[in-house]
Residue frames as qw, qx, qy, qz and C-alpha x, y, z in Angstrom:
[[0.467, 0.072, 0.527, -0.707, 35.46, -9.38, 27.20],
 [0.459, 0.213, 0.862, -0.018, 32.84, -11.92, 26.30],
 [0.165, -0.046, -0.578, -0.798, 31.11, -11.90, 22.81],
 [0.307, 0.306, 0.684, -0.586, 27.36, -11.51, 23.39],
 [0.151, -0.171, -0.686, -0.691, 24.35, -12.26, 21.29],
 [0.348, 0.131, 0.467, -0.802, 20.88, -10.94, 22.25],
 [0.210, -0.220, -0.830, -0.467, 17.55, -12.54, 21.41],
 [0.102, -0.443, -0.815, 0.360, 13.88, -12.46, 22.42],
 [0.131, 0.287, 0.051, -0.947, 12.75, -9.13, 21.03],
 [0.117, 0.441, 0.847, 0.273, 9.47, -8.70, 19.28],
 [0.197, -0.305, -0.163, -0.918, 6.37, -6.62, 18.93],
 [0.227, -0.415, -0.837, 0.275, 3.83, -6.42, 21.75],
 [0.162, -0.767, -0.335, -0.523, 0.95, -4.19, 22.80],
 [0.113, -0.550, 0.386, -0.732, 1.17, -1.79, 25.69],
 [0.732, -0.376, 0.298, -0.485, 0.90, -3.75, 28.94],
 [0.967, 0.140, -0.212, -0.031, 2.46, -6.87, 27.45],
 [0.631, -0.632, 0.435, 0.110, 5.54, -8.79, 28.43],
 [0.792, 0.518, -0.316, 0.071, 8.77, -10.01, 26.80],
 [0.733, -0.570, 0.287, 0.234, 11.88, -11.80, 28.03],
 [0.463, 0.789, -0.405, -0.001, 15.15, -10.97, 26.45],
 [0.914, -0.299, 0.173, 0.214, 18.09, -13.28, 26.59],
 [0.231, 0.858, -0.457, -0.031, 21.82, -12.73, 26.06],
 [0.982, -0.075, 0.042, 0.170, 24.12, -15.64, 25.33],
 [0.152, -0.855, 0.480, 0.129, 27.82, -15.32, 26.11],
 [0.926, 0.314, -0.193, 0.079, 30.35, -17.39, 24.17],
 [0.331, 0.552, -0.550, 0.531, 33.04, -17.08, 26.75],
 [0.663, -0.406, -0.612, 0.145, 33.27, -18.89, 30.08],
 [0.342, -0.034, -0.352, 0.870, 34.74, -15.82, 31.73],
 [0.237, -0.525, -0.314, -0.755, 31.34, -14.07, 31.40],
 [0.645, -0.562, -0.517, 0.023, 30.48, -15.38, 34.92],
 [0.586, -0.301, -0.256, 0.708, 33.13, -13.12, 36.31],
 [0.130, 0.244, 0.185, 0.943, 31.82, -9.94, 34.79],
 [0.267, 0.481, 0.404, -0.731, 29.21, -7.44, 35.82],
 [0.181, 0.293, 0.761, 0.549, 26.60, -7.76, 33.04],
 [0.156, 0.462, 0.307, -0.817, 23.94, -5.21, 31.88],
 [0.357, 0.569, 0.670, 0.315, 21.33, -4.18, 29.47],
 [0.009, -0.393, 0.086, 0.915, 21.24, -0.95, 27.53],
 [0.444, 0.606, 0.650, 0.114, 18.69, 0.26, 24.96],
 [0.132, -0.275, 0.261, 0.916, 18.69, 2.82, 22.23],
 [0.410, 0.695, 0.544, -0.229, 15.54, 4.41, 20.77],
 [0.512, 0.559, 0.348, 0.551, 15.64, 6.12, 17.35],
 [0.094, 0.809, 0.046, 0.579, 17.27, 9.53, 17.58],
 [0.583, -0.775, 0.135, -0.205, 18.31, 8.99, 21.29],
 [0.161, 0.613, -0.751, 0.182, 21.51, 7.98, 23.01],
 [0.674, -0.070, -0.735, 0.017, 22.04, 4.60, 24.35],
 [0.504, -0.582, 0.224, -0.597, 20.58, 4.27, 27.87],
 [0.301, 0.134, -0.907, 0.262, 21.74, 1.83, 30.54],
 [0.627, -0.396, -0.166, -0.650, 18.63, 0.35, 32.26],
 [0.881, -0.410, 0.132, -0.196, 19.77, -2.62, 34.35],
 [0.499, 0.501, -0.691, 0.152, 22.84, -4.50, 35.48],
 [0.905, -0.394, -0.065, -0.150, 23.70, -7.34, 37.75],
 [0.288, -0.768, 0.571, -0.023, 26.73, -8.11, 39.79],
 [0.405, 0.384, -0.811, -0.176, 28.98, -11.02, 38.87],
 [0.086, -0.053, 0.917, -0.387, 27.56, -12.97, 41.80],
 [0.264, -0.405, -0.697, -0.529, 24.00, -12.27, 40.71],
 [0.343, -0.494, -0.684, 0.413, 23.15, -11.09, 44.21],
 [0.038, -0.593, -0.168, 0.787, 22.98, -7.33, 43.49],
 [0.360, 0.563, 0.622, 0.408, 20.96, -5.61, 40.86],
 [0.031, -0.394, -0.029, 0.918, 20.52, -2.00, 39.50],
 [0.297, 0.616, 0.683, 0.258, 17.64, -0.54, 37.59],
 [0.081, 0.130, 0.103, 0.983, 17.19, 2.86, 36.07],
 [0.321, 0.279, 0.501, -0.754, 14.07, 4.74, 37.22],
 [0.480, 0.276, -0.349, -0.756, 12.61, 4.24, 33.79],
 [0.652, 0.055, -0.711, -0.256, 12.26, 0.50, 34.21],
 [0.001, -0.188, 0.802, -0.567, 12.33, 0.02, 37.99],
 [0.534, 0.140, 0.559, -0.619, 9.37, -2.17, 39.22],
 [0.772, 0.446, -0.014, -0.453, 8.67, -3.42, 35.69],
 [0.705, 0.504, -0.499, 0.011, 11.86, -5.16, 34.56],
 [0.765, -0.544, 0.341, -0.041, 13.83, -7.92, 36.25],
 [0.447, 0.663, -0.601, -0.012, 17.42, -8.92, 35.40],
 [0.869, -0.343, 0.344, -0.094, 18.82, -12.28, 36.09],
 [0.362, 0.631, -0.665, -0.170, 21.76, -14.42, 35.04],
 [0.987, -0.072, 0.097, -0.102, 22.29, -18.21, 34.65],
 [0.233, -0.753, 0.593, 0.165, 25.94, -18.86, 35.38],
 [0.679, -0.078, 0.722, 0.111, 25.89, -22.47, 34.33],
 [0.602, 0.571, 0.514, 0.219, 24.64, -21.53, 30.78],
 [0.355, -0.194, 0.150, 0.902, 26.49, -18.19, 30.56],
 [0.012, 0.583, 0.573, 0.576, 23.25, -16.31, 29.83],
 [0.006, 0.166, 0.297, -0.940, 21.70, -13.02, 30.93],
 [0.011, 0.566, 0.777, 0.275, 17.98, -12.41, 30.98],
 [0.091, 0.062, 0.192, -0.975, 15.69, -9.35, 31.19],
 [0.007, 0.534, 0.845, -0.004, 12.07, -10.01, 32.08],
 [0.039, -0.021, -0.050, -0.998, 10.02, -7.01, 30.90],
 [0.020, -0.543, -0.832, 0.107, 6.54, -6.55, 32.19],
 [0.046, 0.858, 0.384, -0.338, 3.92, -3.85, 31.73],
 [0.490, 0.021, 0.357, 0.795, 5.64, -2.62, 28.62],
 [0.173, 0.805, 0.266, -0.502, 5.00, 0.90, 27.46],
 [0.645, 0.734, 0.136, 0.166, 5.37, 2.51, 23.99],
 [0.009, 0.934, -0.351, 0.073, 8.31, 4.42, 25.36],
 [0.721, -0.400, 0.556, 0.104, 10.12, 1.13, 25.90],
 [0.826, 0.529, 0.154, 0.120, 10.41, 0.71, 22.07],
 [0.090, -0.857, 0.489, 0.140, 14.10, 0.51, 21.33],
 [0.793, 0.326, -0.504, 0.104, 16.93, -1.78, 20.33],
 [0.693, -0.669, 0.228, -0.142, 18.17, -3.63, 23.38],
 [0.581, 0.535, -0.565, 0.239, 21.77, -4.61, 23.92],
 [0.813, -0.572, 0.002, 0.107, 23.50, -6.64, 26.57],
 [0.401, 0.727, -0.422, 0.365, 27.11, -5.88, 27.54],
 [0.847, -0.345, -0.294, 0.279, 29.72, -6.85, 30.12],
 [0.037, 0.877, -0.261, 0.403, 32.01, -4.92, 32.43],
 [0.367, 0.302, -0.731, 0.489, 34.68, -5.46, 34.98],
 [0.457, -0.475, -0.737, 0.152, 33.33, -6.76, 38.31],
 [0.259, -0.356, -0.366, 0.820, 34.06, -3.45, 40.09],
 [0.074, -0.246, -0.387, -0.885, 31.87, -1.56, 37.61],
 [0.394, -0.589, -0.674, -0.210, 28.82, -2.60, 39.60],
 [0.454, -0.515, -0.397, 0.609, 30.12, -0.74, 42.62],
 [0.128, -0.104, 0.163, 0.973, 30.58, 2.38, 40.47],
 [0.231, -0.399, -0.643, -0.611, 27.09, 2.00, 39.02],
 [0.463, -0.618, -0.614, 0.163, 25.65, 1.80, 42.58],
 [0.380, -0.435, -0.210, 0.789, 27.59, 4.84, 43.73],
 [0.036, -0.117, 0.295, 0.948, 26.79, 7.02, 40.73],
 [0.478, 0.450, 0.558, -0.508, 23.29, 5.73, 40.10],
 [0.592, 0.688, -0.108, -0.406, 23.99, 5.45, 36.41],
 [0.856, 0.009, 0.437, 0.277, 25.46, 3.02, 33.94],
 [0.051, 0.790, -0.321, -0.520, 28.24, 4.40, 31.84],
 [0.880, 0.462, -0.008, -0.110, 28.38, 2.94, 28.31],
 [0.380, 0.740, -0.541, 0.125, 32.17, 3.35, 28.10],
 [0.386, -0.477, 0.734, -0.290, 32.62, 1.00, 31.06],
 [0.811, 0.158, 0.523, -0.209, 30.88, -1.94, 29.14],
 [0.194, 0.517, -0.651, -0.521, 31.87, -3.98, 26.19],
 [0.233, 0.068, 0.964, 0.109, 31.24, -7.19, 24.12],
 [0.483, 0.377, 0.199, -0.765, 28.30, -5.50, 22.38],
 [0.456, 0.252, 0.832, 0.189, 26.10, -7.64, 20.23],
 [0.067, 0.268, 0.542, 0.793, 23.84, -6.64, 17.37],
 [0.323, 0.030, 0.294, -0.899, 20.87, -5.94, 19.60],
 [0.005, -0.382, -0.906, -0.183, 17.35, -7.15, 19.48],
 [0.156, -0.261, -0.182, -0.935, 14.43, -4.91, 18.63],
 [0.027, -0.452, -0.804, 0.386, 11.50, -4.32, 21.01],
 [0.133, -0.222, -0.285, -0.923, 8.44, -2.56, 19.71],
 [0.023, 0.418, 0.776, -0.471, 5.49, -1.63, 21.97],
 [0.086, -0.364, -0.474, -0.797, 2.38, -0.37, 20.35],
 [0.213, 0.013, 0.439, -0.873, -0.33, 1.59, 22.12]]
């Protein structure tokens, strides 16, 4: 699977916005389902959004639905996460990851992203939201 590098994290106040980016260093990234996970201190890693290989279908967890938007730029092998109306509970390290194309169908059916189905993990980017 593609090697991925996340960027764009930072510190913002509640209600603010950030855009995360994920750069893939593998041309095959365009054929993968891609997603964002996050991990807050003392908590398990949570899958929050993923996008089909075509970019036409998206999934959001209830915790971010309506506030976050995932997108991908096939030409530049990048994945983005636009985060609006950030809340203190969004504070976490954010990771991007890739999965086999059929994984998106599984995510849709189960309504959850399974960490074990994804790979190519980067170092993550920290997002801190203050109240």
